[in-house]
C-alpha distance (Angstrom), angle and dihedral (degrees) to the residues before:
residue distance angle dihedral
M1 . . .
F2 3.67 . .
L3 3.87 93.7 .
I4 3.77 89.4 52.1
L5 3.83 93.2 50.7
S6 3.73 90.7 43.9
S7 3.89 88.3 52.9
Y8 3.67 92.5 52.7
I9 3.81 92.3 49.0
L10 3.83 89.2 50.2
F11 3.71 94.6 51.0
F12 3.79 90.0 48.2
I13 3.76 93.3 53.2
I14 3.83 90.8 44.6
G15 3.88 89.3 52.0
L16 3.79 89.7 50.8
V17 3.70 93.7 51.7
L18 3.86 93.1 48.6
G19 3.62 90.8 43.2
S20 3.81 88.2 57.2
F21 3.95 89.3 47.4
L22 3.81 87.9 49.4
N23 3.70 92.6 58.8
A24 3.76 90.7 48.0
L25 3.72 93.2 47.4
E26 3.77 92.6 51.7
W27 3.83 95.5 50.4
R28 3.82 93.9 43.7
L29 3.80 96.3 46.7
Y30 3.81 90.5 47.9
N31 3.71 94.4 46.3
K32 3.87 92.0 38.8
R33 3.80 94.6 -121.3
S34 3.77 126.2 151.3
L35 3.80 118.0 -97.4
M36 3.83 89.8 -138.3
E37 3.87 95.5 64.5
R38 3.70 120.4 98.8
S39 3.81 120.2 -98.9
E40 3.91 114.2 -95.2
C41 3.77 137.1 -178.8
P42 3.76 110.0 -92.2
H43 3.75 89.3 -139.4
C44 3.83 109.3 45.1
H45 3.81 92.6 15.8
K46 3.93 91.2 -134.4
Q47 3.75 113.1 153.0
I48 3.90 110.3 -105.3
K49 3.76 115.1 -119.5
W50 3.75 115.2 -121.9
Y51 3.86 92.6 -112.2
D52 3.83 90.0 53.9
N53 3.80 90.6 54.4
V54 3.84 99.0 59.5
P55 3.90 104.9 126.6
L56 3.73 115.2 -100.9
V57 3.76 94.3 -21.3
S58 3.86 96.2 73.8
Y59 3.74 90.7 48.4
I60 3.80 90.1 56.2
L61 3.83 95.2 44.7
L62 3.68 93.7 46.3
R63 3.80 89.4 46.8
G64 3.90 92.7 -126.1
K65 3.85 92.4 -57.8
C66 3.89 137.0 113.7
R67 3.78 109.2 -106.2
E68 3.87 90.5 -138.7
C69 3.90 107.5 38.3
K70 3.84 97.8 16.8
N71 3.84 90.6 -134.5
K72 3.79 115.5 148.3
I73 3.75 118.8 -87.3
S74 3.85 110.3 -134.4
L75 3.69 116.4 -100.4
Q76 3.81 86.4 -132.1
Y77 3.83 89.9 80.1
P78 3.81 101.9 60.5
I79 3.96 91.1 33.1
V80 3.79 93.1 54.2
E81 3.75 93.7 44.1
F82 3.94 92.4 48.8
V83 3.66 94.7 45.6
M84 3.73 91.5 48.2
A85 3.71 90.7 51.7
L86 3.81 92.7 51.5
L87 3.83 90.2 47.4
F88 3.88 89.0 54.7
V89 3.73 92.1 49.7
F90 3.88 89.9 46.6
V91 3.73 90.8 56.8
F92 3.77 91.8 50.1
F93 3.69 90.3 47.9
Y94 3.77 93.5 45.8
Y95 3.85 94.5 55.4
S96 3.77 97.1 36.2
S97 3.78 87.4 66.4
F98 3.81 90.9 65.4
A99 3.88 117.9 84.8
T100 3.81 89.5 -126.0
F101 3.70 129.1 20.7
S102 3.76 136.8 158.9
L103 3.79 127.1 -124.0
F104 3.84 87.6 -133.2
S105 3.72 89.3 64.6
I106 3.68 93.9 53.5
I107 3.76 94.4 45.3
R108 3.88 92.9 45.7
D109 3.89 92.0 50.0
C110 3.80 91.5 45.8
L111 3.84 88.6 53.4
V112 3.87 90.3 46.7
L113 3.83 90.6 51.3
F114 3.88 88.5 48.6
V115 3.81 90.8 55.1
L116 3.92 94.4 43.5
T117 3.77 90.9 50.6
F118 3.73 91.4 50.0
I119 3.81 91.9 50.2
F120 3.76 88.4 48.0
V121 3.83 93.8 52.8
Y122 3.74 97.9 40.1
D123 3.81 93.1 48.5
T124 3.66 92.0 45.2
K125 3.72 95.7 52.4
H126 3.79 101.1 34.6
L127 3.80 105.4 21.6
E128 3.85 89.8 -127.2
V129 3.79 139.3 89.1
S130 3.65 126.0 -124.7
D131 3.84 111.2 -118.9
A132 3.80 93.3 -158.5
V133 3.79 89.6 59.1
T134 3.77 104.2 40.0
L135 3.88 96.9 40.6
G136 3.73 91.7 39.7
A137 3.71 92.8 53.3
S138 3.70 93.8 42.4
L139 3.83 91.0 57.6
L140 3.93 92.1 40.6
F141 3.78 96.9 51.6
F142 3.90 92.3 41.2
I143 3.84 91.4 54.7
V144 3.83 93.0 40.8
S145 3.84 93.8 46.6
L146 3.80 90.8 49.2
F147 3.82 90.0 51.4
F148 3.80 92.2 52.6
G149 3.94 93.6 48.2
A150 3.78 105.3 -90.4
N151 3.80 119.1 161.1
W152 3.77 103.2 -98.1
F153 3.86 93.9 -161.0
D154 3.78 92.7 51.3
M155 3.84 89.4 52.3
T156 3.74 94.7 47.1
L157 3.78 93.6 45.4
G158 3.83 89.9 49.6
A159 3.75 90.7 48.7
L160 3.75 91.0 50.7
I161 3.90 93.4 47.4
G162 3.91 91.3 44.0
A163 3.74 97.1 46.6
G164 3.85 96.1 31.8
F165 3.81 91.9 54.0
F166 3.74 94.8 59.8
L167 4.04 92.2 34.2
L168 3.83 86.6 59.0
Q169 3.84 93.4 52.2
F170 3.92 90.4 41.6
V171 3.93 89.8 54.9
I172 3.81 96.6 42.8
S173 3.88 95.2 46.9
K174 3.80 92.7 34.0
G175 3.73 89.2 -124.3
K176 3.71 100.3 -45.8
W177 3.80 100.1 110.1
V178 3.77 102.0 41.8
G179 3.86 135.6 7.3
G180 3.75 132.6 -125.0
G181 3.64 89.1 -102.4
D182 3.86 93.2 64.8
I183 3.87 89.3 57.0
R184 3.87 88.5 52.8
I185 3.91 91.0 49.4
G186 3.91 89.9 47.1
L187 3.79 87.3 55.0
L188 3.79 92.0 52.1
M189 3.82 91.4 44.7
G190 3.91 91.7 54.2
I191 3.67 91.4 51.3
L192 3.77 94.6 46.8
L193 3.70 96.1 41.9
G194 3.72 113.3 26.4
W195 3.87 123.9 -127.5
K196 3.78 97.0 -68.4
L197 3.68 101.0 50.8
T198 3.83 90.8 36.1
I199 3.96 87.5 64.1
L200 3.85 89.1 47.3
A201 3.75 92.1 49.9
L202 3.76 93.4 48.2
W203 3.87 88.2 54.6
I204 3.77 91.8 45.9
A205 3.94 90.4 50.9
Y206 3.73 93.7 52.5
V207 3.86 93.1 46.5
V208 3.73 92.4 46.2
G209 3.94 90.8 42.9
G210 3.72 90.8 47.1
I211 3.81 95.8 51.1
F212 3.81 94.6 46.3
S213 3.74 90.3 46.0
I214 3.73 91.9 54.8
I215 3.71 92.7 48.0
L216 3.83 92.1 51.6
V217 3.77 93.0 48.4
L218 3.76 91.0 50.7
M219 3.80 89.9 46.9
K220 3.89 85.8 50.6
K221 3.88 87.9 -123.9
K222 3.76 92.6 124.8
G223 3.87 134.8 14.2
M224 3.84 128.6 -130.1
K225 3.79 91.2 -95.1
T226 3.79 98.7 40.4
E227 3.79 112.1 128.8
V228 3.76 110.9 -110.8
A229 3.89 129.4 -152.4
F230 3.78 94.7 -126.2
G231 3.68 92.9 174.3
T232 3.92 89.1 74.2
Y233 3.78 89.5 62.5
L234 3.82 92.0 45.4
T235 3.85 91.1 54.6
V236 3.81 92.4 47.8
A237 3.87 90.5 47.9
T238 3.87 90.5 47.6
F239 3.84 89.2 53.0
I240 3.78 92.7 48.5
A241 3.81 91.9 47.5
M242 3.91 93.6 47.7
F243 3.68 95.1 59.1
W244 3.82 106.2 22.3
G245 3.89 102.7 18.7
T246 3.90 96.2 100.1
Q247 3.81 92.1 49.7
I248 3.84 93.7 47.3
L249 3.94 90.7 50.2
N250 3.79 89.6 48.6
W251 3.78 92.3 48.7
Y252 3.79 89.2 48.2
F253 3.79 97.0 50.1
R254 3.84 90.2 46.3
L255 3.68 89.5 52.5
I256 3.92 97.1 53.3
F257 3.86 97.3 33.7
């Protein structure tokens, strides 16, 4: 019992730390800053002391304000840190429910969720996708998955379906329907999910995206021609397909046959 509880706490702390790194990575990549620089306040540009940079805790102690200039710290920072921590705990909980599981599976899926969360945040804020992250992650997960015995044909076909689906739309619409970032996210989805779950995830993304778009239009938050960060829906759909995709497909096929 103590070992299990300690594991949950450990994964929660690791999630907090990587959530903090995710926030720093998002800001630095967008502003083309070095990852080796010390963290600084985006308002007064004063370097942040280490004790003011403790994930979640520092935000609470500082009451959401910079120690130097007293400007508000964006809610993005504690929210992303907390969500990342919960996701890491979820991964451990998910795999600990199996009789046998590998530490590799837990580490891999934690890294996948880190990448998906980064894409979600980056696309939501900037309406674009970082090539360095999506393409780098695609190559990394393809090689690692091959090393641990994944089906290369399944991943390759999934990548072709995911990327090709958006590439076709991009060519037909001359870039008006989807952006190049969606093509690269589709590539990553295919490698992570394989071809069957990629098709499911694409369907889920359009359903979820359609529902939220209708809600936002009805609430007059967006217009019919407002640009949408579709990468956010793709990341959510990929998450759902990763952990519940097989059950959803089995349920669907039992329903129709």
